[in-house]
Every structure is written in structure tokens, then in C-alpha cells.
C-alpha positions in Angstrom: -23.3 -24.2 30.8 -20.7 -26.8 31.0 -17.6 -26.3 33.4 -14.0 -28.2 33.0 -12.4 -29.2 35.9 -9.2 -27.2 36.0 -6.7 -29.6 37.9 -7.5 -32.4 35.9 -4.7 -33.1 33.2 -7.2 -32.8 29.6 -7.4 -35.8 27.1 -9.0 -36.9 24.4 -10.5 -40.3 23.9 -9.3 -43.0 21.3 -11.1 -41.3 17.8 -12.4 -44.9 17.1 -14.2 -44.8 20.7 -15.9 -41.8 20.1 -19.7 -43.4 18.4 -19.4 -45.4 21.6 -18.4 -43.0 24.4 -21.5 -41.8 26.9 -22.9 -38.1 26.4 -20.4 -37.2 29.3 -17.8 -37.8 27.5 -18.9 -36.4 24.5 -19.0 -32.9 25.9 -16.7 -33.1 27.6 -14.4 -34.0 24.6 -16.2 -31.3 22.7 -15.6 -29.1 25.0 -12.1 -29.2 25.2 -11.5 -28.9 21.6 -13.8 -25.4 21.0 -15.5 -24.5 24.3 -18.2 -25.6 26.6 -21.6 -24.9 24.7 -24.7 -26.7 25.0 -25.7 -25.2 21.8 -23.1 -27.4 20.3 -23.8 -30.6 22.3 -26.9 -30.8 20.7 -25.7 -30.0 17.0 -22.3 -32.7 17.6 -24.3 -35.1 19.7 -26.2 -36.7 17.0 -23.2 -36.4 14.3 -20.4 -38.0 17.1 -22.8 -41.1 17.4 -24.1 -41.9 13.8 -20.1 -41.6 11.8 -16.8 -43.4 12.5 -13.7 -40.9 12.7 -10.6 -41.9 11.5 -8.9 -38.9 13.3 -9.7 -35.7 15.2 -9.4 -33.5 11.7 -12.1 -35.4 10.4 -14.2 -35.0 13.4 -13.5 -31.0 13.1 -13.8 -30.5 9.5 -17.3 -32.6 9.9 -18.6 -30.8 12.4 -17.0 -27.3 10.3 -19.3 -28.1 7.0 -22.0 -29.2 9.5 -22.0 -25.7 11.1 -21.1 -23.8 7.6 -23.9 -25.6 6.0 -26.6 -24.6 9.0 -25.2 -21.2 8.7 -26.3 -20.9 4.9 -29.3 -22.4 5.1 -30.5 -20.0 8.2 -33.0 -17.1 7.3 -34.0 -15.5 10.5 -31.9 -13.9 13.2 -34.2 -16.0 15.6 -32.4 -19.2 14.1 -29.0 -18.0 13.8 -29.0 -17.8 18.2 -27.8 -21.4 18.2 -25.1 -20.6 15.9 -24.5 -17.3 17.6 -24.3 -19.2 20.8 -21.9 -21.9 19.5 -19.4 -18.5 18.3 -20.1 -16.6 21.3 -18.9 -19.9 23.9 -14.9 -18.6 22.7 -14.1 -15.8 25.3 -14.0 -11.6 24.5 -10.0 -11.9 22.8 -7.8 -9.7 25.6 -10.4 -9.6 28.4 -9.1 -12.9 30.4 -10.3 -10.9 34.4 -14.1 -10.5 33.3 -14.6 -14.0 32.1 -13.5 -17.7 33.2 -11.3 -19.3 30.3 -10.7 -23.0 29.8 -6.9 -23.5 29.8 -6.4 -23.9 25.9 -7.7 -20.2 26.1 -5.5 -18.9 28.5 -2.3 -20.4 26.7 -3.7 -19.2 23.1 -4.2 -15.8 24.3 -1.1 -15.6 26.3 0.7 -13.3 24.3 -2.6 -10.7 23.6 -2.1 -10.0 27.2 1.2 -8.9 27.2 1.6 -4.7 26.3 0.6 -1.3 27.4 -2.4 -0.5 28.7 -3.5 1.8 25.7 -3.5 -1.3 24.0 -5.4 -3.4 25.9 -8.1 -0.7 25.7 -8.5 -0.1 21.7 -8.6 -4.1 22.2 -11.6 -3.8 24.8 -13.0 -0.8 22.5 -12.8 -3.1 19.1 -14.7 -6.3 21.0 -17.2 -3.5 22.2 -17.9 -2.1 18.3 -17.4 -5.7 16.7 -20.7 -6.8 18.9 -22.1 -3.7 17.4 -21.5 -4.3 14.5 -22.3 -7.9 14.5 -25.3 -8.4 17.1 -25.0 -11.7 18.7 -21.4 -12.5 17.4 -18.3 -12.5 19.4 -15.1 -12.2 17.4 -13.5 -15.1 16.8 -9.8 -15.5 15.1 -6.8 -18.2 15.3 -4.6 -16.2 17.1 -1.6 -18.8 16.4 0.6 -16.4 18.2 0.2 -13.1 17.2 0.0 -10.5 18.8 -2.3 -7.6 19.7 -1.7 -5.6 16.6 -2.0 -7.8 14.5 -5.2 -9.0 15.6 -6.3 -5.9 16.0 -5.7 -5.3 12.1 -8.3 -8.1 11.6 -11.2 -7.0 14.0 -10.7 -3.7 12.0 -10.7 -5.5 8.6 -13.7 -8.0 9.6 -15.7 -4.6 11.1 -15.4 -2.7 8.0 -16.4 -5.5 5.5 -19.2 -5.0 7.3 -21.2 -8.9 6.7 -22.6 -10.8 9.1 -23.0 -13.7 7.2 -19.0 -13.8 6.1 -18.9 -13.1 9.9 -20.1 -15.9 10.6 -18.2 -18.2 8.0 -15.1 -16.9 9.4 -16.0 -17.3 12.8 -16.9 -20.9 12.6 -13.5 -21.4 10.1 -11.7 -20.0 12.9 -13.5 -21.9 15.7 -12.7 -24.8 14.2 -9.1 -24.1 13.4 -8.8 -23.4 16.9 -10.0 -26.8 17.5 -7.5 -28.7 15.3 -4.9 -26.9 17.1 -6.1 -28.1 20.3 -6.5 -31.8 19.1 -3.0 -31.4 17.7 -1.2 -29.8 21.3 -3.6 -32.8 23.4 -2.8 -35.8 21.6 0.9 -34.5 21.8 0.7 -34.1 25.2 -0.7 -37.2 25.9 1.9 -39.0 23.9 4.9 -37.3 25.5 2.7 -38.4 29.1 2.7 -42.5 27.8 6.5 -42.4 26.8 7.4 -40.6 29.9 
């Protein structure tokens, strides 16, 4: 698995440079936007080489559409493993001590770390229940400032729905919503650093 330098200031390269960047720069860019995932690298690198993007939103929506198309065409559990690995690259919510989190994930999950021990145990139990209900998947959601109670209610709703194919689609959309938010934040931080 690719690891990011935790002390480096993350930045996104100019969007117009994407098709010409070396693989290492492209994978680092993908890792900043999503989470480190060799399966995502394999899927995305050819796309990044073939298309000239006009914005990071365009890049992310292109990858989202590609992942959704792939998800709808897969027919066997074996074929689904790379997609599940991509979704599984996101850390479990509320379990930072057990997993290495990217700086982006630490910030995104900060509100989920608040609260009482009982709530933390409920979240751990829901993560386990979710993964038992949907083997091979990990719960992915764009937290977007929501606290643990709202996230746990969403987990319960999705577990009760019981539709693994819809979970794949919802996970892809959430992963890309997270990536779009990260892109906005990284680009804003770069602009602020340049003007300081």
C-alpha cells in the first residue's frame, strides 16, 4: 500500500498537468483525494492519461461515473473484489487508534471522536454489523460535519435496506463527495499559502 509523508504539506498539481505527470505524482494525487488504493490506481491511471480535465470536480466526477459503470457491469463476487478494495481503503469510522488515518481522514472524523464510551462502542458494533451484512464492503459516508448519532442512524438505515449493490453505489458516491471536498480544501489551502 502506498503511504503518504505525514509531515509534507499536501498539494494538488495544476489540473492541466495531470495527463503529463509521472505515475508517482498521479498516485500521490489520487491518494490525497481518495485514500491510498492500488486498485484505484490501476483503474484511474489510464483515464487520467487520456483525458484533459478542466477542474478537479471534472476529474472526480469522471472517476465516479467510471466506478458506477463498472459496479453495474460486474456479475461475480470475484469480479467485485477490486471495487470493494477501493471502497475498503477508507478507514472505519470512529476507529482511528486501530488504523492509520490520512491527515484528511483525521480532520473529517474529528467530530466522531467526541462523545461517551458507550456511543463509541455502538459505532464499533455498527461497523461490525455493516461488514457482516455486506461482506467485502466497508461503510463509507461523507461525514460533512455530522456527529456520531447522525452517522449511526445512517448506518442503521443502510444495514436495514440490505441492498449490497445500492451500498456499492452509495459508497462510490460518498467516496467521490469526500474527494471533491478534499480537493476544494487543498486548493483553498494552496491559494492561501500563495497569497501569504
